[in-house]
FIMARBA-315784 format. One record per residue (C-alpha): residue number from 1; residue in one letter; x, y, z. Coordinates in Angstrom, 3 decimals, decimal comma. Layout:
    n  res        c1        c2        c3
  NUM    a         X         Y         Z
...
//
This chain:
    n  res        c1        c2        c3
    1    m    32,147   -57,326   -95,318
    2    n    29,017   -57,722   -93,323
    3    s    30,525   -59,455   -90,264
    4    e    33,671   -57,219   -90,111
    5    t    33,800   -54,808   -87,340
    6    l    36,248   -51,861   -87,052
    7    y    37,394   -51,190   -83,635
    8    l    37,890   -47,134   -83,296
    9    k    39,632   -45,655   -80,135
   10    i    40,663   -41,751   -80,197
   11    d    41,777   -39,942   -77,357
   12    k    40,591   -36,596   -76,042
   13    n    43,367   -34,781   -77,579
   14    v    45,358   -35,974   -80,303
   15    q    48,035   -34,012   -82,461
   16    a    48,205   -33,513   -85,998
   17    k    51,286   -31,830   -88,236
   18    q    49,183   -30,500   -90,720
   19    a    45,880   -30,545   -92,972
   20    p    44,559   -32,555   -94,285
   21    v    44,230   -34,905   -91,355
   22    t    43,880   -38,407   -91,827
   23    v    42,019   -41,185   -89,682
   24    g    45,134   -42,937   -88,844
   25    e    46,690   -40,030   -87,406
   26    i    44,323   -39,413   -85,029
   27    g    43,281   -42,646   -83,382
   28    e    43,805   -46,432   -83,080
   29    i    42,065   -48,820   -85,527
   30    i    41,786   -52,593   -85,285
   31    c    40,017   -54,486   -88,038
   32    s    40,378   -58,249   -89,095
   33    d    40,283   -57,049   -92,619
   34    k    43,544   -55,695   -93,018
   35    k    43,159   -54,215   -96,428
   36    a    40,069   -52,051   -95,077
   37    e    42,023   -51,396   -92,046
   38    n    44,794   -49,689   -94,227
   39    r    42,363   -47,815   -96,546
   40    i    40,760   -46,460   -93,690
   41    r    43,953   -45,038   -92,050
   42    a    44,397   -43,118   -95,471
   43    l    41,067   -41,423   -95,322
   44    r    40,937   -37,601   -94,640
   45    l    38,898   -35,801   -92,497
   46    p    36,778   -33,170   -93,670
   47    g    39,465   -30,434   -94,192
   48    g    37,262   -27,216   -94,519
   49    r    37,194   -26,833   -90,548
   50    i    41,076   -26,867   -90,099
   51    k    42,112   -23,423   -90,929
   52    g    45,816   -23,769   -89,800
   53    p    47,431   -24,395   -86,455
   54    g    45,215   -24,168   -83,558
   55    r    42,679   -26,505   -81,638
   56    y    39,564   -27,865   -83,460
   57    v    36,718   -29,984   -82,031
   58    f    35,576   -32,872   -83,815
   59    s    32,852   -35,567   -82,960
   60    v    33,504   -39,230   -83,891
   61    l    30,492   -39,233   -85,531
   62    d    32,466   -37,101   -88,130
   63    v    35,159   -39,815   -88,435
   64    i    32,305   -42,742   -88,531
   65    e    30,992   -40,686   -91,515
   66    v    33,830   -40,557   -93,315
   67    i    34,478   -44,223   -92,855
   68    q    30,913   -45,357   -93,611
   69    k    31,187   -43,311   -97,396
   70    e    33,734   -45,849   -98,166
   71    f    32,593   -49,011   -96,302
   72    p    28,772   -48,528   -95,871
   73    n    28,499   -52,249   -94,532
   74    l    31,141   -52,111   -91,939
   75    e    30,403   -52,023   -88,239
   76    i    32,369   -49,375   -86,256
   77    s    32,555   -49,804   -82,608
   78    n    34,169   -46,568   -80,898
   79    l    36,070   -47,415   -77,893
   80    g    37,285   -43,913   -77,266
   81    e    36,099   -40,293   -76,773
   82    a    33,047   -39,270   -78,192
   83    d    34,326   -35,753   -78,906
   84    f    37,864   -35,077   -79,656
   85    i    40,129   -32,043   -80,290
   86    i    42,592   -32,141   -82,983
   87    t    45,727   -29,815   -82,193
   88    v    47,488   -28,582   -85,546
   89    e    51,088   -27,709   -84,605
   90    n    52,540   -24,676   -86,130
   91    p    55,068   -25,608   -88,748
   92    n    57,108   -22,772   -88,107
   93    k    58,457   -23,680   -85,024
   94    l    61,083   -21,530   -82,842
   95    s    64,769   -21,744   -83,148
   96    d    66,644   -23,624   -80,639
   97    m    68,023   -20,505   -79,224
   98    m    64,554   -18,671   -78,850
   99    s    63,438   -22,010   -77,273
  100    w    66,062   -22,086   -74,706
  101    g    65,790   -18,320   -74,251
  102    k    62,070   -18,963   -73,357
  103    t    62,913   -21,866   -71,127
  104    i    65,630   -19,777   -69,392
  105    f    62,783   -16,932   -68,989
  106    v    60,343   -19,088   -67,460
  107    c    62,967   -20,865   -65,207
  108    v    64,193   -17,253   -63,553
  109    l    60,618   -16,391   -63,282
  110    a    59,451   -19,421   -61,697
  111    f    62,527   -19,282   -59,557
  112    f    62,055   -15,652   -58,230
  113    g    58,285   -16,116   -57,977
  114    a    58,608   -19,497   -55,732
  115    a    61,247   -17,379   -53,480
  116    f    59,019   -14,340   -53,030
  117    s    56,039   -16,639   -52,086
  118    i    58,418   -18,509   -49,664
  119    m    59,451   -15,253   -48,157
  120    a    56,278   -13,877   -47,926
  121    f    55,010   -17,064   -46,265
  122    n    57,757   -16,876   -43,543
  123    n    57,206   -13,343   -42,905
  124    d    53,423   -13,727   -42,596
  125    v    54,228   -16,655   -39,875
  126    g    56,980   -14,616   -38,172
  127    i    59,494   -17,515   -38,686
  128    t    62,104   -15,338   -37,784
  129    t    60,808   -14,182   -34,562
  130    l    60,085   -18,052   -33,929
  131    f    63,462   -18,947   -34,668
  132    g    64,764   -16,148   -32,416
  133    q    62,806   -17,268   -29,601
  134    l    63,586   -21,153   -29,999
  135    y    67,104   -20,346   -30,058
  136    e    66,967   -18,265   -26,981
  137    i    65,239   -20,663   -25,339
  138    f    67,635   -23,409   -25,839
  139    t    71,101   -21,566   -25,499
  140    g    69,927   -18,795   -23,408
  141    e    71,505   -16,205   -25,688
  142    p    69,799   -13,669   -28,232
  143    s    70,072   -14,928   -31,697
  144    d    71,835   -12,757   -34,267
  145    g    69,265   -13,831   -36,933
  146    f    71,844   -16,192   -38,632
  147    t    72,151   -19,566   -36,671
  148    l    71,928   -23,232   -37,252
  149    l    68,183   -23,023   -37,301
  150    e    67,924   -20,732   -40,298
  151    i    70,729   -22,723   -42,094
  152    s    68,965   -26,190   -41,491
  153    y    65,342   -24,796   -42,458
  154    s    66,567   -23,209   -45,607
  155    a    68,426   -26,391   -46,647
  156    g    65,352   -28,478   -45,624
  157    v    63,054   -26,473   -47,714
  158    g    65,054   -26,919   -50,854
  159    l    65,709   -30,605   -50,242
  160    g    61,900   -31,263   -49,451
  161    i    60,803   -29,717   -52,692
  162    l    63,235   -31,940   -54,796
  163    l    62,298   -34,978   -53,001
  164    f    58,751   -34,045   -53,079
  165    f    58,715   -33,578   -56,830
  166    h    60,686   -36,735   -57,353
  167    h    63,773   -34,926   -59,117
  168    f    65,614   -37,867   -57,932
  169    a    63,624   -40,680   -59,323
  170    r    66,186   -42,701   -61,613
  171    k    63,569   -44,421   -63,307
  172    k    60,734   -41,921   -64,375
  173    g    58,842   -44,477   -66,271
  174    l    58,419   -46,876   -63,375
  175    s    57,880   -44,118   -60,729
  176    d    54,425   -42,447   -59,731
  177    p    53,918   -38,925   -61,312
  178    t    54,880   -36,091   -59,516
  179    p    52,115   -33,866   -57,894
  180    l    53,175   -30,972   -60,711
  181    e    52,629   -33,352   -63,238
  182    v    49,417   -34,178   -61,943
  183    e    48,192   -30,721   -61,639
  184    m    49,273   -30,393   -65,201
  185    r    47,305   -33,309   -66,418
  186    t    44,330   -31,842   -64,622
  187    y    44,578   -28,516   -66,271
  188    e    44,873   -30,018   -69,855
  189    d    41,909   -32,272   -69,164
  190    e    39,938   -29,246   -67,916
  191    v    40,990   -27,167   -70,928
  192    d    40,120   -29,918   -73,481
  193    t    36,737   -30,389   -71,347
  194    t    35,835   -26,611   -71,646
  195    l    36,769   -26,346   -75,417
  196    i    34,668   -29,315   -76,177
  197    e    31,827   -28,085   -73,993
  198    a    32,167   -24,664   -75,795
  199    d    31,852   -25,714   -79,205
  200    s    28,872   -28,236   -78,316
  201    r    27,037   -24,874   -77,126
  202    q    27,878   -22,946   -80,084
  203    a    26,545   -25,649   -82,239
  204    r    23,296   -25,753   -80,478
  205    g    22,793   -21,899   -80,266
//
């Protein structure tokens, strides 16, 4: 065992169904000694810190300590995060009807919120006045407020949003992430970093 090395890789945020959480649930493990590898996967993390569904900050040192209790001569090489979050899922999941209801509510809220934002922007820049002036310049007649300019602009805004967010991409696995996906990943990463830093400050305080 002296020559054996265990390679451990844990992401910043990992999910677990319920406590107790095993080492195999939270990270990738590779070791030339497959028997030891399988035993390590089944090792449990300290369960006293996990009280129920929620997010819990752990250090890779916690994992290494658990492993070295069983394999004191094993060399461990950490290839992942130094601190990470275990997200324990809520076993009492919402029903399908409740989930669909929440999804529909969020979609309706986002639709009217986006519509209000677009209307407020158009009102601020005076788009109606601008279109009226352009229509009168090119046709010589006053605009009645419902012309080809307004129709093409409205259709162009919707089509532009769909194309911009890649909603027509057939192979999502091969396409670039959409701007919304990038922002969501950035937000999740910032949340995880904030939780880890807050836990570190509480431990030092």
